[in-house]
C-alpha positions in Angstrom: 107.3 68.6 95.9 106.2 68.0 92.3 103.0 66.3 93.4 102.3 69.2 95.8 102.8 71.8 93.1 100.4 69.8 90.8 97.8 69.9 93.5 97.6 66.1 94.1 99.4 66.0 97.4 99.8 68.1 100.6 103.2 69.3 101.9 103.8 65.9 103.7 102.9 63.9 100.7 99.3 63.1 101.8 96.8 62.8 99.0 94.7 65.9 98.5 92.4 67.4 95.9 93.8 71.0 95.9 93.0 73.5 93.2 95.3 73.0 90.2 95.9 74.6 86.8 93.5 74.8 83.9 95.3 72.1 81.8 95.0 74.5 78.9 98.1 73.5 77.0 97.5 69.8 77.0 93.9 70.4 76.0 95.1 72.5 73.0 97.4 69.7 72.1 94.7 67.0 72.2 92.1 69.1 70.4 94.6 70.0 67.7 95.5 66.3 67.2 91.8 65.4 66.8 91.1 68.4 64.6 93.8 67.2 62.2 92.2 63.8 62.1 94.2 61.9 64.7 93.3 60.0 67.8 94.0 61.9 71.1 95.2 58.8 72.9 98.3 58.7 70.7 99.0 62.3 71.7 98.5 61.9 75.5 102.3 61.4 76.3 103.0 64.7 74.5 100.2 66.5 76.2 101.5 65.3 79.6 105.0 66.5 78.6 103.7 69.9 77.7 101.9 70.3 81.0 105.0 69.2 82.9 107.2 71.7 80.9 104.7 74.4 81.8 104.7 73.6 85.5 108.5 73.4 85.6 108.5 77.0 84.4 105.9 77.9 87.1 108.0 76.5 89.9 111.0 78.5 88.8 108.9 81.6 88.0 107.5 81.7 91.5 111.1 81.8 92.8 112.2 84.5 90.4 109.1 86.6 91.2 109.2 85.9 94.9 105.5 84.8 94.6 104.1 83.5 97.9 101.0 81.8 96.6 99.7 79.9 93.6 96.2 78.5 93.3 95.5 79.7 96.9 98.4 77.7 98.4 102.0 78.5 99.4 104.4 78.1 96.5 106.9 75.3 96.5 109.8 77.6 97.4 107.8 78.9 100.4 107.4 75.4 101.7 110.8 73.8 101.0 113.1 76.8 100.2 114.5 78.1 97.0 117.2 75.5 96.5 114.8 72.5 96.7 112.3 74.3 94.5 114.9 74.8 91.8 115.7 71.1 92.1 112.0 70.1 91.9 111.6 72.3 88.8 114.6 70.7 87.1 113.2 67.3 88.0 109.9 68.2 86.4 111.7 69.2 83.2 113.4 65.8 83.0 110.1 64.1 83.7 108.5 66.0 80.8 111.1 64.5 78.4 110.5 61.0 79.8 106.8 61.4 79.3 107.4 62.5 75.7 109.4 59.4 75.0 106.3 57.3 75.7 105.0 58.4 72.3 107.0 55.5 71.0 105.0 53.1 73.2 101.8 54.7 71.8 102.8 53.7 68.3 104.0 57.1 67.0 106.8 56.7 64.4 110.2 57.7 65.6 110.7 60.6 63.1 107.5 62.2 64.3 108.5 61.8 67.9 111.8 63.6 67.1 110.0 66.3 65.2 107.7 66.9 68.2 110.6 66.9 70.6 112.3 69.6 68.5 109.2 71.7 68.6 109.0 71.4 72.4 112.7 72.1 73.0 112.6 75.1 70.7 109.6 76.4 72.7 111.4 75.8 76.0 114.4 77.8 74.9 112.1 80.7 73.6 110.3 80.5 76.9 113.5 81.0 78.9 114.4 83.9 76.6 111.0 85.5 77.2 111.4 85.1 81.0 114.8 86.7 80.7 113.2 89.7 79.1 110.4 89.8 81.7 112.9 89.9 84.5 115.0 92.5 82.7 112.0 94.7 82.2 111.4 95.0 85.9 114.5 97.3 86.0 113.6 99.4 83.0 111.1 102.2 82.5 111.5 102.5 78.7 109.6 99.2 77.9 107.3 99.7 74.9 104.3 97.7 73.8 106.4 96.2 71.0 109.0 95.1 73.6 106.2 93.5 75.6 105.0 91.6 72.6 108.5 90.3 71.9 108.8 89.1 75.5 105.4 87.5 75.7 105.9 85.7 72.3 108.6 83.7 74.1 107.4 83.5 77.7 103.8 82.4 77.0 103.1 82.1 73.3 105.9 79.8 72.4 104.7 76.8 74.4 101.1 77.3 73.4 102.2 77.4 69.8 104.2 74.2 70.3 101.1 72.6 72.0 98.9 73.1 68.9 101.7 72.3 66.5 102.7 69.1 68.2 99.0 68.1 68.4 98.5 68.6 64.7 101.8 66.9 63.9 100.8 63.8 65.9 97.4 63.9 64.2 99.1 63.4 60.8 99.0 66.9 59.5 101.3 68.2 56.8 104.1 70.7 57.5 102.0 73.6 56.2 99.1 72.7 58.4 101.4 72.2 61.4 102.7 75.7 60.8 99.2 77.1 60.7 98.3 75.4 64.0 101.5 76.7 65.5 100.6 80.3 64.5 97.1 79.8 66.0 98.6 78.7 69.3 101.2 81.4 69.3 98.7 84.2 68.7 96.3 82.7 71.2 99.2 82.7 73.7 99.6 86.5 73.3 95.9 87.0 73.9 96.0 84.7 76.9 98.9 86.6 78.5 97.3 90.0 78.0 94.1 88.8 79.7 96.3 87.2 82.4 97.9 90.6 82.9 94.4 92.1 83.3 93.5 89.5 85.9 96.9 90.0 87.7 95.8 93.6 88.4 92.0 93.6 88.6 91.2 90.0 89.1 89.2 88.6 92.0 91.7 86.9 94.4 89.1 84.3 95.3 89.0 83.2 91.6 92.6 83.8 90.5 94.3 82.4 93.7 96.6 85.4 93.7 96.2 88.7 95.6 94.7 91.6 93.5 97.4 94.0 92.4 100.1 91.3 92.9 101.8 92.1 89.5 102.0 95.8 90.5 103.6 95.0 93.8 106.1 92.8 91.9 106.8 95.7 89.5 105.9 93.6 86.5 105.8 95.5 83.2 102.5 93.9 82.2 100.5 95.1 79.2 98.4 97.6 81.2 101.4 99.2 82.8 103.4 99.3 79.5 100.4 100.9 77.8 100.2 103.5 80.5 103.9 104.2 80.3 103.4 105.0 76.6 100.0 106.7 76.7 99.4 108.3 80.1 99.9 112.0 80.8 103.4 113.3 81.5 102.6 113.7 85.2 101.2 110.2 85.4 104.2 108.7 83.6 106.5 110.4 86.1 104.4 108.9 88.9 104.8 105.5 87.4 108.5 106.0 87.0 108.9 107.1 90.7 106.9 104.1 92.0 108.4 101.5 89.7 111.9 102.9 90.2 111.8 102.3 94.0 113.0 99.0 95.5 109.6 97.9 96.6 106.0 99.0 95.9 104.0 99.9 98.9 100.2 99.4 99.2 99.9 103.2 98.7 102.0 102.9 95.6 99.8 100.1 94.3 96.8 102.3 94.8 98.5 105.2 93.0 99.4 102.9 90.0 95.8 101.7 89.8 94.6 105.3 89.6 97.0 106.0 86.8 95.9 102.9 84.9 92.3 104.0 85.3 93.0 107.5 84.0 94.9 106.2 81.0 92.2 103.7 80.0 94.7 100.9 80.3 92.2 98.2 81.2 89.9 98.8 78.3 92.9 99.0 75.9 94.3 95.7 77.3 91.0 93.9 76.9 90.7 95.2 73.3 94.3 94.0 72.6 93.5 90.5 74.0 90.4 90.3 71.8 92.3 91.5 68.7 95.0 88.8 69.2 92.4 86.2 69.7 90.8 87.2 66.4 94.2 86.9 64.7 94.5 83.4 66.2 91.1 82.5 64.7 92.3 83.9 61.4 95.2 81.5 61.4 92.8 78.6 61.6 90.6 80.3 59.0 93.3 80.0 56.5 92.7 76.2 56.6 89.2 76.4 55.4 89.8 74.2 52.4 91.3 71.4 54.4 89.5 68.5 55.9 89.7 69.4 59.6 87.3 67.7 61.9 84.5 70.3 62.3 83.5 69.6 65.9 87.1 69.8 67.2 87.8 72.9 65.1 84.7 74.5 66.7 86.0 73.6 70.1 89.3 75.2 69.4 87.6 78.4 68.3 85.3 78.4 71.3 88.3 77.9 73.6 90.0 80.9 72.0 87.0 83.1 72.7 86.7 81.8 76.3 90.3 82.7 77.1 89.8 86.4 76.5 86.7 86.6 78.6 87.8 84.3 81.5 88.0 85.6 85.1 90.6 83.2 86.5 
């Protein structure tokens, strides 16, 4: 089940080369390690752990959101049922910790291994808190943009912040530098999630692997919807309240929400917000100008930040 979710096996365990994730978080970890002057091979166990933690949350997230597909394939719970999918997600979380322990075999000193483990466990807890808010918001119509940012700071940004912080830590960075890298990853995570919200509504299903408008059908309080709830006309806000207050959102309801979002300028506002948070992420790295970061890796981190707010999948 874990191999299936990761895209390396079919439902019967047969080898396959299915579409998988972007490996963004481990890439951030390894680039941050090198930017701080370290060797990426020493950080590989942590990068693997970070990717496994991320995927543990995706398996559970698909159950909680009743998502039928991911990367163009049936989700784990659709193939094996909810109980087995929960078990597979729990197993992947345990596997993440076992991967992290291999830092010792890579020659990383035990105190740094413990410090990195603390960063990851704190991020995992914040992630669960953010997911709690995300699910709670589905039942509320009074969610504000500030509420959204609180939620996403846990659900998405915490693990990305941990990825960059752990990478810098394993690269030998000081506590202050690790903190700056964590802030870079956290702010980048907010930008990433807002752009993900844009793609969850207006993205091309052939590129994203999820049906267009899927987040609306799931009654997600994504950034465009929350923006419209705050900024749309009174009539449009009432329409959103009626549609999101129902038990399910029909295809006609999805079309009506799309029309409200269009009238409120929610897409443009969301794209501008993603770009703004990406710039704030770059500013966090900019504060390290006087330090001896590896220029090529620093440039790659900056290029990655800009790519994330313009991606289409």
